[in-house]
C-alpha positions as CSV (number, residue, x, y, z in Angstrom):
1,M,3.7,11.6,30.3
2,K,4.0,13.7,27.3
3,V,2.6,12.1,24.3
4,T,3.3,13.3,20.7
5,V,1.2,12.1,17.8
6,A,2.7,12.5,14.3
7,K,0.7,14.8,12.2
8,S,1.2,12.5,9.1
9,A,-0.1,9.4,10.9
10,G,-3.1,7.7,9.4
11,F,-4.8,7.5,6.0
12,C,-2.8,8.7,3.0
13,F,-4.6,10.1,0.0
14,G,-4.4,6.9,-2.0
15,V,-5.8,4.8,0.8
16,K,-8.4,7.3,1.8
17,R,-9.5,7.4,-1.9
18,A,-9.6,3.6,-2.2
19,V,-11.8,3.0,0.9
20,E,-14.2,5.8,-0.1
21,T,-14.4,4.2,-3.5
22,V,-15.6,0.9,-2.0
23,Y,-18.2,2.5,0.4
24,K,-19.5,4.5,-2.5
25,E,-20.0,1.4,-4.5
26,I,-21.9,-0.2,-1.5
27,E,-24.1,2.9,-1.5
28,N,-24.7,2.7,-5.2
29,R,-25.8,-0.9,-4.9
30,K,-28.2,-0.1,-2.2
31,K,-29.8,2.7,-4.3
32,Q,-30.0,0.5,-7.3
33,K,-31.6,-2.4,-5.5
34,E,-34.1,0.0,-4.1
35,Y,-34.9,1.3,-7.4
36,N,-35.4,-2.0,-8.8
37,R,-37.9,-2.8,-6.1
38,E,-39.9,0.2,-6.6
39,S,-40.0,-0.2,-10.3
40,N,-40.6,-4.1,-10.1
41,K,-37.5,-4.7,-12.2
42,E,-35.3,-7.6,-11.9
43,S,-31.8,-8.1,-13.3
44,N,-31.4,-10.9,-15.6
45,K,-27.9,-11.5,-14.4
46,E,-27.5,-13.4,-11.2
47,G,-24.8,-11.8,-9.0
48,W,-25.0,-8.4,-10.7
49,D,-25.2,-6.8,-7.1
50,H,-22.1,-8.5,-5.8
51,I,-19.1,-6.3,-5.1
52,Y,-15.6,-7.7,-4.9
53,T,-12.1,-6.2,-4.2
54,Y,-9.0,-8.0,-5.9
55,G,-7.2,-8.6,-2.7
56,P,-7.8,-6.6,0.4
57,I,-8.5,-2.9,-0.5
58,I,-5.9,-1.9,2.0
59,H,-3.7,-3.7,4.4
60,N,-5.8,-3.1,7.4
61,E,-7.8,-6.0,9.0
62,Q,-10.4,-3.8,10.7
63,V,-11.4,-2.0,7.4
64,V,-11.5,-5.1,5.5
65,A,-13.7,-6.7,8.1
66,D,-16.2,-3.8,8.1
67,L,-16.5,-4.1,4.3
68,E,-17.1,-7.7,4.5
69,K,-20.0,-6.9,6.9
70,N,-21.4,-4.7,4.2
71,G,-21.3,-7.5,1.6
72,V,-17.9,-7.0,0.0
73,T,-16.0,-10.1,-0.9
74,V,-12.2,-10.2,-1.2
75,L,-10.9,-12.1,-4.3
76,N,-7.4,-13.6,-3.3
77,S,-6.4,-15.0,-6.6
78,M,-6.9,-15.1,-10.3
79,E,-8.7,-18.5,-9.8
80,E,-11.1,-16.8,-7.6
81,L,-11.6,-14.1,-10.2
82,L,-12.2,-16.6,-12.9
83,A,-14.8,-18.2,-11.0
84,I,-17.2,-15.1,-11.1
85,E,-19.2,-14.2,-14.0
86,H,-21.1,-10.8,-13.0
87,G,-20.6,-8.0,-10.5
88,T,-18.3,-5.2,-9.5
89,V,-14.6,-5.8,-9.2
90,I,-12.7,-3.0,-7.4
91,I,-9.0,-2.9,-8.0
92,R,-7.2,-2.1,-4.7
93,S,-4.9,0.9,-3.9
94,H,-1.8,-1.3,-4.6
95,G,-2.9,-1.8,-8.2
96,V,-2.6,-4.9,-10.4
97,D,-0.5,-6.1,-13.3
98,R,-1.8,-5.4,-16.8
99,K,-3.0,-8.9,-17.6
100,T,-5.4,-8.9,-14.7
101,N,-6.5,-5.3,-15.5
102,D,-7.2,-6.3,-19.2
103,Y,-9.0,-9.6,-18.1
104,I,-11.4,-7.8,-15.9
105,R,-12.1,-5.3,-18.7
106,E,-12.8,-8.1,-21.3
107,R,-15.4,-9.8,-19.1
108,D,-18.9,-9.1,-18.2
109,L,-17.7,-7.4,-15.0
110,K,-17.8,-3.7,-13.9
111,L,-14.3,-2.5,-13.2
112,V,-13.7,0.2,-10.6
113,D,-10.1,1.2,-10.4
114,A,-9.0,2.4,-6.9
115,T,-5.4,2.1,-7.7
116,C,-3.4,4.9,-6.0
117,P,-2.6,7.6,-8.5
118,F,1.0,7.5,-7.6
119,V,1.2,3.8,-8.3
120,K,-0.6,4.3,-11.6
121,K,2.1,6.8,-12.5
122,I,4.8,4.1,-12.0
123,H,2.8,1.6,-14.2
124,K,3.0,4.3,-16.9
125,T,6.6,4.9,-16.4
126,V,7.6,1.4,-16.5
127,M,5.4,0.5,-19.6
128,E,6.8,3.5,-21.6
129,K,10.5,3.0,-20.6
130,S,10.4,-0.7,-21.3
131,R,8.8,0.0,-24.7
132,D,11.8,2.4,-25.3
133,G,14.3,-0.4,-24.7
134,Y,15.0,0.0,-21.1
135,A,15.3,-3.0,-18.8
136,I,13.4,-2.2,-15.5
137,L,14.9,-2.6,-12.0
138,I,12.3,-2.2,-9.2
139,I,13.6,-1.5,-5.7
140,G,11.0,-2.9,-3.2
141,N,9.6,-6.0,-1.7
142,E,9.1,-8.6,-4.4
143,K,6.2,-10.3,-2.6
144,H,4.3,-7.1,-2.0
145,P,1.3,-6.7,-4.4
146,E,2.2,-3.2,-5.4
147,V,5.6,-4.5,-6.7
148,Q,4.1,-7.5,-8.4
149,G,1.5,-5.1,-10.1
150,I,4.4,-2.8,-11.3
151,K,6.4,-5.7,-12.7
152,G,3.3,-6.7,-14.7
153,W,3.4,-3.5,-16.7
154,S,6.9,-3.9,-18.0
155,E,7.5,-5.3,-21.5
156,S,11.2,-5.9,-21.1
157,D,13.7,-7.5,-18.7
158,T,12.6,-6.7,-15.2
159,F,14.5,-7.2,-11.9
160,I,13.5,-6.7,-8.2
161,I,16.0,-5.9,-5.4
162,N,15.2,-5.2,-1.8
163,T,18.6,-4.8,0.0
164,E,22.0,-3.2,-0.5
165,E,23.5,-6.6,-0.6
166,Q,21.3,-7.4,-3.6
167,A,22.3,-4.1,-5.1
168,E,26.0,-4.9,-4.8
169,K,25.5,-8.3,-6.6
170,F,23.2,-7.0,-9.2
171,E,24.6,-7.5,-12.7
172,Y,23.1,-6.7,-16.2
173,D,24.4,-6.3,-19.8
174,R,26.4,-3.0,-19.6
175,G,25.5,-2.2,-23.2
176,K,21.8,-2.0,-22.3
177,K,19.7,0.8,-20.7
178,L,18.3,0.5,-17.3
179,C,15.5,2.3,-15.6
180,V,15.2,2.3,-11.7
181,V,11.9,2.9,-9.9
182,A,10.8,2.3,-6.4
183,Q,7.9,0.9,-4.4
184,T,6.0,3.9,-3.2
185,T,6.4,3.0,0.4
186,F,10.0,2.1,0.3
187,N,12.6,3.6,2.9
188,Y,13.8,6.7,1.4
189,K,17.4,6.7,2.7
190,K,17.8,3.0,1.8
191,F,16.6,3.9,-1.8
192,D,19.3,6.6,-2.2
193,K,21.9,4.3,-0.9
194,M,21.0,1.5,-3.3
195,V,20.8,3.9,-6.1
196,E,24.3,5.1,-5.3
197,I,25.6,1.4,-5.4
198,I,23.9,0.7,-8.7
199,G,25.0,4.0,-10.2
200,K,28.8,3.1,-9.8
201,K,28.4,0.1,-11.9
202,G,28.5,2.1,-15.1
203,Y,25.1,1.4,-16.6
204,D,23.2,3.8,-19.0
205,I,20.8,4.6,-16.2
206,I,17.7,6.6,-15.6
207,V,16.5,6.9,-11.9
208,V,12.8,7.9,-11.3
209,N,12.3,8.4,-7.5
210,T,8.8,6.9,-7.3
211,I,8.5,7.1,-3.4
212,C,5.5,9.3,-2.8
213,N,5.9,12.4,-1.0
214,A,3.5,11.3,1.8
215,T,5.8,8.4,2.5
216,N,8.9,10.6,2.7
217,E,7.2,13.1,5.1
218,R,5.8,10.3,7.1
219,Q,9.1,8.6,7.6
220,A,11.0,11.8,8.3
221,E,8.5,12.9,10.9
222,A,8.7,9.4,12.6
223,R,12.4,9.6,12.7
224,Q,12.3,13.0,14.3
225,I,9.7,12.0,17.0
226,A,11.3,8.7,17.7
227,S,14.7,10.5,18.2
228,G,13.4,12.6,21.1
229,S,11.1,9.8,22.7
230,D,11.6,7.4,25.5
231,A,9.2,4.9,23.8
232,M,7.6,4.9,20.4
233,I,4.3,3.3,19.3
234,V,3.9,2.4,15.6
235,I,0.3,1.4,14.7
236,G,-0.6,-0.6,11.5
237,G,-1.5,-3.9,10.1
238,K,1.1,-6.6,10.1
239,S,0.9,-7.0,6.3
240,S,1.4,-3.1,5.8
241,S,4.8,-2.5,4.2
242,N,4.9,1.2,4.9
243,T,4.1,0.5,8.6
244,Q,7.0,-2.1,8.7
245,K,9.3,0.7,7.3
246,L,8.1,3.1,9.8
247,Y,8.9,0.6,12.6
248,E,12.4,-0.1,11.2
249,I,13.2,3.6,11.1
250,C,11.7,4.4,14.6
251,K,13.6,1.3,16.1
252,E,16.8,2.8,14.8
253,E,16.3,6.0,16.7
254,C,14.4,4.6,19.9
255,K,15.1,1.1,21.1
256,N,11.7,1.0,23.0
257,T,9.7,0.9,19.8
258,Y,6.4,-1.2,19.8
259,Y,4.5,-2.2,16.7
260,I,0.8,-2.8,17.4
261,Q,-2.3,-3.2,15.2
262,K,-4.9,-2.0,17.7
263,L,-5.3,-0.9,21.2
264,K,-5.6,-4.4,22.7
265,D,-2.0,-5.0,21.6
266,L,-0.6,-2.2,23.7
267,D,1.1,-3.1,27.0
268,L,1.0,0.0,29.0
269,K,3.2,-1.4,31.7
270,K,6.1,-0.9,29.4
271,L,5.5,2.8,29.3
272,Q,5.1,3.5,32.9
273,T,8.6,4.9,33.3
274,C,8.4,6.9,30.1
275,R,8.4,10.7,30.2
276,N,8.0,11.1,26.4
277,V,6.0,8.9,24.1
278,G,5.6,9.1,20.4
279,I,2.9,7.9,18.3
280,T,2.8,7.1,14.5
281,A,0.9,5.1,12.3
282,G,0.9,3.5,8.6
283,A,-1.0,4.8,5.7
284,S,-3.7,2.1,6.2
285,T,-4.5,2.9,9.9
286,P,-8.0,4.3,10.5
287,N,-7.9,7.6,12.8
288,N,-10.2,6.0,15.4
289,I,-7.6,3.5,16.3
290,I,-5.0,6.1,16.6
291,E,-7.3,8.2,18.7
292,E,-8.0,5.1,21.0
293,V,-4.3,4.5,21.6
294,L,-3.7,8.2,22.3
295,A,-6.6,8.3,24.8
296,E,-5.2,5.2,26.6
297,C,-1.8,6.7,26.9
298,Q,-3.1,10.0,28.2
299,N,-5.4,8.2,31.0
């Protein structure tokens, strides 16, 4: 069996940066506690040493579990955020809306912003264009935290669509300006098609392609490998939007495409008759999991 692993598989820049940020805060906390012990100092703020992430730092259960072992608590809602008075709150790679961002800054909390720089760029675009009188149209998954965060930086009418059918049905005041952006991990070909549909409606439109280059490259490579494979393995968390997109792309090219989270999910019996197997992984998948799957396929 020949096994081909996508060069782009695994942590992207934004995810790697976010994960490293949390581990750095864990190390900083250890050093501060050690310093306090040696200096016989005690903080007058109970909970000063607690570290929280607003939502899972990335969509990978193994990474989140390891952080929890190191004392990092995930805050899953604004109610949980309201309940804490001290400590460090790390904004995850997906970013948050402006209201949440400002709230953390206003309280007696240390804010560490690990939002992916490409997502931050969308926040800025949406804020500026909405202030300039543009309505905002976001192409992406409405329930995804990145999209919810982007929406929260708009100061004008904001719409979210996710399918070509929704693009066909979309209607807005033709006399107003429209700015179109995308979730960073959206399917590139699908985005182009939806923009084409919206563009034919005659709006005064600005399109900002905010799909990050890493996503585009990852999707293109996955498509190329899948097209020449008897079977394709896509590794990533079930909540990972970019991994889901990879699975959809690979499935189009290779009917024997399998979506797994870790090695134990892989059924090698399904690969026994395959001569060429491809492997790719989402942006939140650690390299050790990719290597475990590769080693198992090569045995």
